[in-house]
C-alpha positions as CSV (number, residue, x, y, z in Angstrom):
1,M,24.0,-19.4,3.8
2,F,22.6,-17.1,1.3
3,N,22.2,-19.8,-1.1
4,L,20.9,-22.3,1.8
5,K,17.9,-19.7,2.5
6,S,17.3,-19.5,-1.6
7,I,16.8,-23.8,-1.0
8,Y,14.8,-23.3,2.2
9,F,11.9,-20.8,1.1
10,Y,12.0,-23.1,-2.6
11,F,11.2,-26.5,-0.8
12,L,8.8,-24.3,1.8
13,A,7.1,-22.9,-1.6
14,V,6.8,-26.4,-2.8
15,Q,5.1,-27.4,0.2
16,I,2.8,-24.7,0.1
17,S,2.1,-25.0,-3.5
18,L,1.2,-28.9,-2.9
19,I,-1.1,-28.0,0.3
20,K,-2.8,-25.3,-1.6
21,F,-3.7,-27.9,-4.9
22,I,-4.8,-30.8,-2.3
23,K,-7.1,-28.3,-0.4
24,K,-8.4,-27.1,-4.0
25,I,-9.6,-30.5,-4.3
26,Y,-11.0,-31.2,-1.1
27,F,-12.8,-27.5,-1.1
28,S,-14.9,-28.6,-4.2
29,T,-16.4,-31.8,-2.4
30,S,-19.4,-32.0,-1.3
31,F,-18.3,-33.3,2.0
32,Y,-16.5,-30.2,2.4
33,N,-19.7,-27.8,1.5
34,K,-21.9,-30.0,4.2
35,S,-19.3,-28.8,7.2
36,L,-19.8,-25.0,6.3
37,L,-23.5,-25.5,6.9
38,S,-24.4,-24.6,11.1
39,K,-26.9,-23.5,12.8
40,T,-29.0,-20.5,11.1
41,P,-29.0,-17.3,13.2
42,Q,-32.2,-16.1,14.3
43,Q,-31.9,-12.7,13.5
44,F,-29.3,-9.9,13.4
45,Y,-28.4,-8.5,16.8
46,F,-28.0,-4.9,15.7
47,H,-27.6,-3.3,12.1
48,P,-23.8,-1.9,11.5
49,N,-23.6,1.7,10.2
50,P,-23.3,1.4,6.0
51,F,-21.1,4.6,6.4
52,L,-18.4,2.6,7.8
53,L,-17.7,0.9,4.4
54,S,-17.0,4.3,2.4
55,T,-13.3,4.5,2.9
56,I,-13.3,0.5,1.6
57,T,-15.3,0.8,-1.4
58,N,-13.5,2.7,-4.6
59,Y,-17.3,3.4,-5.8
60,T,-17.4,7.4,-4.7
61,K,-18.2,9.0,-7.5
62,H,-20.5,7.3,-9.6
63,S,-24.5,5.1,-8.9
64,F,-26.5,3.1,-10.9
65,K,-30.3,1.8,-10.4
66,I,-30.3,-1.9,-10.2
67,S,-34.2,-1.8,-10.5
68,E,-33.2,-1.1,-14.4
69,I,-31.0,-4.1,-14.4
70,D,-32.4,-7.6,-15.2
71,P,-31.4,-9.9,-12.6
72,N,-31.2,-12.8,-14.6
73,L,-28.6,-10.9,-16.7
74,F,-26.9,-9.5,-14.0
75,W,-24.3,-12.7,-13.1
76,I,-23.7,-13.4,-17.1
77,K,-20.0,-13.2,-17.1
78,K,-18.9,-10.0,-18.5
79,G,-15.8,-7.7,-18.5
80,N,-12.5,-8.6,-17.5
81,N,-11.1,-10.6,-14.1
82,K,-11.0,-7.1,-12.4
83,E,-14.4,-6.3,-13.1
84,Q,-15.8,-9.6,-12.0
85,R,-13.9,-9.1,-9.0
86,E,-15.5,-6.0,-8.3
87,L,-18.9,-7.4,-9.0
88,H,-18.4,-10.6,-6.6
89,D,-17.1,-8.5,-3.8
90,F,-20.5,-6.6,-3.6
91,L,-18.8,-3.2,-2.5
92,W,-21.1,-1.8,-5.1
93,L,-23.7,-1.7,-2.6
94,N,-22.8,1.7,-1.4
95,L,-23.8,2.8,-5.0
96,I,-27.5,1.6,-5.0
97,D,-30.7,3.8,-4.2
98,R,-31.3,2.5,-0.8
99,K,-35.3,3.4,-1.2
100,T,-35.8,1.7,-4.7
101,D,-33.7,-0.5,-5.3
102,G,-34.5,-3.1,-2.6
103,K,-36.4,-5.8,-4.2
104,S,-34.1,-5.9,-7.7
105,L,-31.3,-6.3,-4.9
106,Q,-33.1,-9.5,-3.4
107,K,-33.2,-11.0,-6.6
108,I,-29.6,-10.5,-7.7
109,I,-28.2,-11.9,-4.2
110,D,-31.2,-14.3,-4.4
111,L,-29.5,-15.9,-7.7
112,W,-25.7,-15.2,-6.5
113,I,-26.6,-17.8,-3.9
114,L,-28.3,-20.5,-5.9
115,K,-25.3,-20.3,-8.3
116,H,-22.4,-20.0,-5.9
117,S,-23.2,-21.3,-2.2
118,K,-20.4,-23.6,-2.7
119,Y,-17.0,-23.1,-2.7
120,K,-15.5,-21.6,-6.4
121,R,-12.2,-20.4,-6.4
122,N,-11.9,-17.1,-7.7
123,I,-15.2,-16.2,-6.1
124,W,-14.6,-17.3,-3.3
125,E,-11.1,-15.7,-2.9
126,S,-10.3,-14.7,0.3
127,S,-10.1,-11.2,0.2
128,I,-13.1,-11.1,-2.3
129,L,-15.4,-13.2,0.2
130,S,-14.0,-11.0,3.2
131,K,-15.3,-8.0,1.6
132,R,-18.8,-9.7,0.2
133,I,-19.5,-10.6,3.7
134,I,-18.1,-7.3,5.4
135,S,-20.5,-5.3,2.4
136,W,-23.6,-8.0,2.8
137,I,-23.6,-7.2,7.2
138,L,-23.2,-3.3,6.4
139,N,-26.0,-3.9,4.2
140,V,-28.4,-6.0,5.7
141,D,-31.1,-3.2,6.1
142,V,-31.8,-2.7,2.8
143,I,-31.0,-6.5,1.9
144,L,-33.6,-7.7,4.0
145,N,-36.1,-5.0,4.3
146,N,-39.7,-6.9,3.1
147,G,-37.7,-10.1,2.3
148,S,-39.4,-13.3,2.2
149,F,-38.9,-15.8,5.0
150,Y,-37.0,-17.7,2.4
151,F,-35.1,-15.4,1.2
152,K,-33.5,-14.4,5.1
153,K,-33.1,-17.9,5.4
154,N,-30.9,-18.5,2.2
155,F,-29.2,-15.6,3.0
156,L,-28.1,-15.7,6.7
157,N,-27.2,-19.6,6.0
158,S,-24.9,-17.8,3.4
159,I,-23.3,-15.6,5.5
160,I,-22.4,-18.3,8.0
161,A,-21.5,-20.6,5.2
162,Q,-18.7,-18.0,4.1
163,T,-17.8,-17.3,7.2
164,N,-17.0,-20.9,8.6
165,H,-14.8,-21.0,5.3
166,L,-12.7,-18.2,6.3
167,K,-12.3,-19.4,10.0
168,K,-11.2,-23.0,8.7
169,N,-8.7,-21.4,6.4
170,I,-7.1,-18.2,8.2
171,K,-4.3,-20.3,9.6
172,F,-3.6,-20.3,6.1
173,E,-3.7,-17.3,5.0
174,K,-0.1,-15.4,5.0
175,N,-1.0,-11.6,3.1
176,N,-1.3,-10.0,6.3
177,S,-3.7,-7.1,4.6
178,K,-5.9,-10.1,3.6
179,R,-5.9,-11.8,7.2
180,I,-7.0,-8.1,8.2
181,E,-10.2,-8.0,6.0
182,V,-10.7,-11.7,7.0
183,L,-10.8,-11.1,10.6
184,T,-12.9,-8.1,9.9
185,A,-15.7,-10.4,8.4
186,I,-15.2,-12.9,11.1
187,L,-15.5,-10.1,13.7
188,L,-18.5,-8.6,12.3
189,S,-20.0,-11.9,11.9
190,G,-19.5,-12.3,15.8
191,L,-21.3,-9.1,16.4
192,V,-24.3,-9.3,15.0
193,F,-25.4,-12.9,15.6
194,K,-25.3,-13.9,19.2
195,E,-25.2,-17.6,18.0
196,Y,-21.8,-17.2,16.9
197,L,-20.2,-14.6,19.5
198,D,-17.3,-16.7,19.5
199,N,-16.3,-15.5,16.2
200,F,-16.0,-12.1,17.6
201,D,-14.1,-13.8,20.4
202,I,-11.3,-15.7,17.9
203,S,-11.5,-12.4,16.0
204,I,-10.0,-10.4,18.5
205,K,-7.4,-12.5,19.9
206,E,-6.2,-13.3,16.1
207,L,-6.2,-9.4,15.6
208,E,-3.9,-8.9,18.8
209,K,-1.7,-11.3,17.4
210,L,-1.6,-9.7,14.0
211,V,-0.8,-6.4,15.3
212,K,2.2,-7.4,17.3
213,I,3.7,-9.1,14.2
214,Y,3.1,-6.6,11.5
215,F,3.0,-3.1,13.1
216,D,6.8,-1.6,14.7
217,N,7.0,0.1,17.7
218,D,5.5,3.5,16.2
219,G,2.6,1.6,14.4
220,F,3.6,1.5,10.6
221,P,3.3,-1.6,8.8
222,L,6.7,-3.7,8.8
223,T,6.3,-3.7,4.8
224,R,7.3,0.0,5.3
225,N,4.2,0.6,2.7
226,P,2.0,3.6,2.9
227,N,-0.3,2.0,0.9
228,D,-0.6,-0.7,3.7
229,L,-0.6,1.3,6.6
230,I,-3.9,3.5,5.2
231,F,-5.4,0.1,4.4
232,S,-4.9,-1.5,7.7
233,S,-6.0,1.7,9.3
234,K,-9.4,1.6,7.4
235,Y,-10.1,-1.9,8.3
236,L,-8.7,-1.3,12.1
237,I,-11.6,1.9,12.4
238,L,-14.2,0.0,11.0
239,C,-13.7,-3.2,13.7
240,K,-13.7,-0.5,16.5
241,E,-16.7,1.6,15.5
242,S,-18.8,-1.8,14.7
243,I,-17.9,-3.0,18.4
244,K,-19.0,0.7,19.8
245,D,-22.3,0.4,17.8
246,A,-22.5,-3.2,19.3
247,Q,-22.1,-1.4,22.8
248,Q,-19.3,-3.9,23.4
249,Y,-16.1,-3.0,25.2
250,V,-13.2,-1.6,22.5
251,P,-10.2,-4.1,23.3
252,E,-7.1,-1.9,24.9
253,F,-4.7,-2.9,21.9
254,L,-7.1,-1.6,19.2
255,E,-7.3,1.7,20.5
256,T,-3.5,2.0,20.8
257,I,-2.9,0.8,17.3
258,I,-5.8,3.0,16.0
259,D,-4.0,6.2,17.7
260,K,-0.5,5.2,16.3
261,N,-1.8,4.9,12.6
262,L,-3.3,7.9,12.6
263,R,-0.1,9.6,13.6
264,C,1.8,7.8,11.3
265,I,-0.9,9.2,8.4
266,K,-0.6,12.8,9.5
267,S,3.1,12.6,9.6
268,I,3.5,11.2,6.2
269,Q,1.0,13.1,4.6
270,T,2.1,14.9,1.6
271,P,1.2,18.5,0.8
272,N,-1.1,17.4,-1.9
273,N,-2.9,14.9,0.5
274,Q,-1.5,11.8,-0.9
275,T,1.5,9.4,0.3
276,P,4.7,9.3,-0.8
277,L,5.9,6.9,-3.2
278,F,8.2,4.8,-1.1
279,N,7.9,1.1,-1.2
280,G,4.8,-0.1,-2.9
281,G,3.1,3.4,-2.3
282,T,0.7,4.6,-5.2
283,E,-1.2,7.9,-5.6
284,D,-4.2,8.0,-3.6
285,N,-5.6,11.0,-2.4
286,L,-6.5,11.1,1.4
287,D,-9.4,14.4,1.1
288,Q,-12.2,11.2,1.5
289,L,-10.2,9.5,4.3
290,N,-9.6,12.7,6.3
291,R,-13.5,13.4,5.8
292,Y,-14.2,10.1,7.4
293,F,-11.9,10.6,10.4
294,D,-13.3,13.9,10.8
295,D,-16.7,12.4,10.6
296,L,-16.2,10.3,13.4
297,D,-14.4,12.6,15.4
298,Y,-10.7,11.5,15.4
299,K,-9.0,14.2,16.4
300,S,-5.6,15.1,14.2
301,K,-2.5,13.6,16.0
302,D,0.8,15.2,16.4
303,K,3.7,14.5,13.6
304,K,6.7,12.8,14.2
305,N,10.0,13.8,11.6
306,M,10.9,10.1,11.6
307,I,8.0,6.9,11.0
308,G,8.6,3.8,9.0
309,G,11.8,4.5,8.1
310,I,10.4,7.6,6.6
311,H,12.4,10.9,7.2
312,A,9.2,14.1,7.0
313,F,10.3,17.7,7.4
314,R,8.3,20.8,6.2
315,I,9.8,24.0,6.5
316,R,8.3,27.2,5.0
317,N,6.9,26.4,2.1
318,N,9.3,23.4,1.5
319,A,8.5,19.5,2.2
320,I,10.9,16.6,1.8
321,F,10.3,12.8,2.5
322,F,13.9,10.8,3.0
323,D,13.9,6.9,2.5
324,V,15.9,6.2,5.7
325,G,14.7,2.9,6.1
326,E,16.6,-0.6,6.0
327,P,14.8,-3.2,3.5
328,P,11.9,-5.1,5.5
329,K,12.4,-9.0,6.0
330,K,11.6,-11.2,3.7
331,D,8.6,-11.9,4.7
332,F,7.6,-8.7,4.3
333,S,9.1,-7.2,1.4
334,S,6.5,-8.2,-1.7
335,S,6.3,-4.5,-2.2
336,Y,9.7,-3.5,-1.0
337,Q,11.5,-0.9,-3.5
338,S,14.8,-0.7,-4.1
339,G,15.7,2.9,-3.1
340,P,17.7,3.6,-0.1
341,L,18.4,7.5,0.3
342,S,16.1,8.4,-2.3
343,F,14.0,11.5,-1.8
344,E,10.6,13.1,-2.8
345,Y,10.9,17.2,-2.7
346,Y,7.7,19.8,-2.7
347,L,7.5,23.5,-3.4
348,D,4.3,25.6,-2.5
349,G,2.6,22.6,-2.9
350,E,3.2,21.1,-5.7
351,K,5.5,17.7,-6.1
352,I,9.1,18.8,-7.9
353,I,11.2,15.7,-7.4
354,T,9.5,12.1,-7.1
355,N,10.1,8.1,-7.3
356,C,8.3,6.4,-10.3
357,G,5.7,5.0,-7.9
358,F,4.8,1.1,-7.8
359,G,3.4,-0.2,-11.1
360,S,1.4,-2.8,-9.8
361,R,-1.8,-1.3,-10.7
362,I,-0.3,-1.4,-14.3
363,S,0.9,-4.4,-15.1
364,T,3.8,-7.4,-13.9
365,K,6.2,-5.9,-15.9
366,A,5.6,-2.5,-14.6
367,E,5.4,-3.7,-11.1
368,L,8.7,-5.0,-11.9
369,L,10.2,-1.9,-13.7
370,S,9.0,0.1,-10.2
371,R,11.2,-2.2,-8.1
372,L,14.9,-1.2,-10.0
373,T,16.7,1.3,-8.0
374,S,16.9,3.1,-11.2
375,A,13.4,4.2,-10.8
376,Q,13.7,6.1,-7.8
377,S,15.3,9.6,-7.2
378,T,18.5,8.0,-5.7
379,L,22.3,6.6,-6.7
380,T,22.7,3.7,-9.2
381,L,26.1,1.9,-9.8
382,D,26.5,0.4,-13.0
383,N,22.9,0.3,-13.4
384,T,22.8,-2.1,-10.4
385,S,19.9,-2.4,-8.0
386,V,21.1,-2.7,-4.3
387,T,19.2,-5.3,-3.4
388,K,18.4,-8.3,-5.4
389,F,15.4,-9.9,-5.6
390,E,13.9,-13.3,-5.9
391,R,13.6,-14.8,-9.7
392,N,12.3,-18.2,-8.9
393,K,8.7,-17.6,-10.3
394,L,7.8,-20.6,-7.8
395,I,8.9,-18.4,-5.0
396,N,8.0,-15.4,-5.8
397,R,4.1,-17.3,-6.6
398,I,3.9,-18.2,-2.8
399,F,5.8,-15.0,-1.1
400,G,5.7,-12.4,-3.7
401,N,8.3,-10.8,-5.3
402,S,10.2,-11.0,-2.3
403,I,13.9,-9.7,-1.7
404,K,17.0,-11.8,-1.3
405,D,19.6,-9.7,0.6
406,T,19.7,-6.7,2.5
407,F,22.1,-3.7,3.8
408,K,22.6,-1.4,6.7
409,I,22.0,2.3,6.8
410,N,24.2,4.2,9.1
411,N,25.4,7.9,10.1
412,L,21.9,8.8,9.8
413,N,21.6,12.3,11.8
414,F,19.3,15.0,11.6
415,T,20.5,18.7,12.9
416,E,18.4,22.3,12.9
417,D,19.3,25.2,13.9
418,K,17.9,29.1,12.8
419,N,19.6,29.0,9.5
420,E,18.8,25.9,8.3
421,V,17.6,22.1,8.5
422,Q,20.0,19.1,7.5
423,F,19.7,15.5,7.2
424,I,22.6,13.1,6.5
425,A,22.4,9.3,6.1
426,S,24.5,6.4,4.2
427,H,23.7,3.3,3.4
428,N,26.5,0.1,2.6
429,G,24.1,-1.9,-0.1
430,Y,26.8,-1.1,-3.0
431,K,29.8,-2.2,-0.6
432,K,30.0,-6.0,-1.2
433,K,30.0,-5.7,-4.9
434,F,31.4,-2.6,-5.7
435,G,33.2,-1.7,-2.2
436,C,31.2,2.0,-2.5
437,V,29.2,3.2,0.2
438,H,26.7,6.0,-0.5
439,K,25.9,9.1,1.4
440,R,23.6,11.9,1.1
441,E,23.0,14.8,2.8
442,L,19.7,17.2,2.1
443,S,19.5,20.5,3.3
444,I,17.1,23.3,3.3
445,D,18.1,26.9,4.0
446,K,15.5,28.6,5.9
447,V,16.0,32.2,4.8
448,N,15.5,31.6,0.6
449,G,13.9,28.1,0.7
450,K,16.6,26.7,-1.3
451,L,17.4,22.6,-1.3
452,T,21.3,22.0,-1.4
453,G,22.2,18.2,-1.4
454,C,25.2,16.6,-1.5
455,D,25.9,12.5,-2.9
456,E,29.2,11.4,-1.7
457,I,30.5,7.9,-2.9
458,T,33.2,6.7,-0.9
459,K,35.1,3.6,-2.9
460,E,36.6,1.6,-0.4
461,K,38.9,-0.4,-2.7
462,D,40.8,-0.1,-6.0
463,G,39.2,-1.9,-9.1
464,R,37.8,-1.4,-12.5
465,P,36.0,1.7,-13.4
466,I,32.6,2.0,-12.2
467,N,29.7,4.0,-13.7
468,Y,27.6,6.0,-11.5
469,S,24.2,7.8,-12.0
470,L,22.2,10.2,-9.8
471,R,18.8,10.4,-11.2
472,F,16.0,12.7,-9.9
473,H,12.7,12.2,-11.5
474,L,10.4,15.2,-12.3
475,Y,6.6,14.9,-11.5
476,P,4.6,14.3,-14.6
477,G,3.8,17.5,-16.2
478,L,6.9,19.8,-15.4
479,T,9.1,20.8,-18.2
480,A,12.6,20.8,-18.3
481,V,15.1,22.7,-20.3
482,K,18.8,22.5,-19.8
483,T,20.7,25.7,-19.7
484,M,23.6,26.8,-22.2
485,G,26.0,26.6,-19.0
486,G,25.9,22.8,-19.3
487,N,25.4,22.2,-15.7
488,S,21.9,23.6,-15.0
489,V,18.5,22.9,-16.0
490,L,15.4,25.1,-15.9
491,I,12.4,23.6,-14.5
492,Q,9.1,25.1,-15.4
493,I,6.6,24.7,-13.1
494,S,3.9,26.7,-14.4
495,K,3.7,30.2,-16.7
496,N,5.6,32.6,-14.3
497,K,6.9,30.4,-11.8
498,S,10.4,27.9,-12.2
499,L,13.5,26.6,-10.7
500,I,16.8,26.2,-11.6
501,F,18.7,22.9,-10.5
502,T,22.1,23.6,-10.5
503,I,25.3,20.7,-10.3
504,I,27.9,22.1,-8.6
505,N,30.8,20.2,-9.8
506,G,29.2,18.6,-12.7
507,S,27.1,18.3,-16.1
508,I,23.5,17.1,-16.4
509,L,21.7,15.0,-18.9
510,L,17.9,15.4,-19.3
511,E,16.1,11.5,-20.1
512,K,12.9,10.8,-20.9
513,S,11.3,7.9,-17.7
514,I,7.9,6.9,-16.9
515,F,6.1,7.1,-14.1
516,L,4.1,4.5,-12.5
517,G,2.2,5.7,-9.4
518,R,-1.3,6.1,-11.3
519,N,-3.4,3.5,-13.0
520,K,-1.5,4.3,-16.1
521,I,1.9,4.9,-17.6
522,L,2.9,8.7,-17.7
523,D,5.9,9.8,-19.1
524,N,8.2,12.4,-17.3
525,T,11.6,14.0,-17.2
526,C,14.3,12.7,-15.4
527,V,17.8,15.1,-14.6
528,T,20.6,12.6,-14.3
529,V,24.5,13.4,-13.5
530,S,26.6,10.6,-14.6
531,G,30.6,9.5,-14.4
532,N,33.2,7.0,-13.7
533,L,34.5,6.1,-10.4
534,V,38.0,4.4,-11.1
535,N,40.2,4.9,-8.0
536,K,38.9,7.7,-6.3
537,N,35.9,8.8,-4.3
538,Q,33.6,11.3,-5.5
539,I,31.2,14.4,-4.3
540,I,28.6,16.0,-6.2
541,H,27.3,19.1,-4.8
542,W,23.5,19.8,-6.3
543,E,21.2,23.0,-5.4
544,I,17.2,23.5,-6.5
545,K,15.9,27.5,-6.2
546,K,13.7,29.4,-7.3
547,N,14.3,31.2,-10.5
548,N,13.9,35.1,-9.6
């Protein structure tokens, strides 16, 4: 059955690849480009607030004066592909001096339209094109200010042609994040142009369908990726606020999903205002997003302990984020990392135990490494990942690096009394290959703040010896020294602050590791407990406490 499924996805990938190849040829024809032309709008019905773009653009700490740049040199290719994409998505419009850069901007856009008004594969890629339309519409006040009749006409026609391309091809876009971008661009065109009001209706209907299939009942994306949650909420809020500015009725489903998104964000926000590094998560500071919510008067939502398969709990100065979710379905697994029962631990607002993060911002190789179970703070057997990923290049190119198998989470339990809080969960991901079940207990002592853990490996059948490794990746910047007894590690947080990590019934190794949660590879230290299972179960007790 498993092989049949792989064969099915392979032939489906072949079919999709063939369709994409034919489409690229068709898109380059004059016939297709003529089909994108339609009625020129008379004017903008209203000017959306450019502030709504502030969380989508990454350009928050830089600025430049395009009036000092020769427009004729602006589109001469320079830099790498990433820099070229950033030029053509026009999110840099948030950087310009809105008082003095208007004329230069019109020349730059005029030249862009002259060179790129017809379909070009990279420049018209759906995500780049959607961002470009959104940025143009939200900055129309400065773009069209004192512009000539012919510039305005060409500019409006270009927006419509690009929007028509998105409408014709949205059904082929399988990436849900890109679909949200596309639908946002189409929605905005329907709000600002009375002649294209049907664009608004189309996008609302498609957004409602997307919300039903992409989010769970709590409003967390089915990818289980915290970054997807942040990404989606930004665009959905942009849609809602633009609808309000246009004095249109905000659909109930949009209000509901945004409320749920905000509760999810609040629930998983870490003490240092980031998101935990699970299933594609990378380090992004949420301070700007929180200020954005405040400016729009979005009230804080109540937290939930369990959301998106992440069990989060804060007690006194401790915080734990525990991955107790099952892997997403294949269609939603392109950013999944194989780390069931991995956890991240914070003390006094500082991160102590971490996962390695998702290396997508660094390189394809870094992303591949970050998918391994060994890159998470959890158990590995014989250096094998719990889940397998597709290795076929064609399937991966079409569907992303999706998973091939799955597992179940069992015995999930959370208890709290006056002395401690305790989390318990197990998974059967190693049962088929090794006949083993992994159970993990995490407890926080309310009196002294000590974190204790118990990892139990149950071997359900006899067989060959199996190597096990429990890894606890320390956050970059923390130093660790093994103590004389061999079963403890001194973790230095600052000059006057340290922790003791102790294995109650075993010995500890300190290994070199790498951290992939930012835009570059960082060195860090990994506390590892290893051993062999033969024909018996293994229970490892450990604790982390302040070094008094």
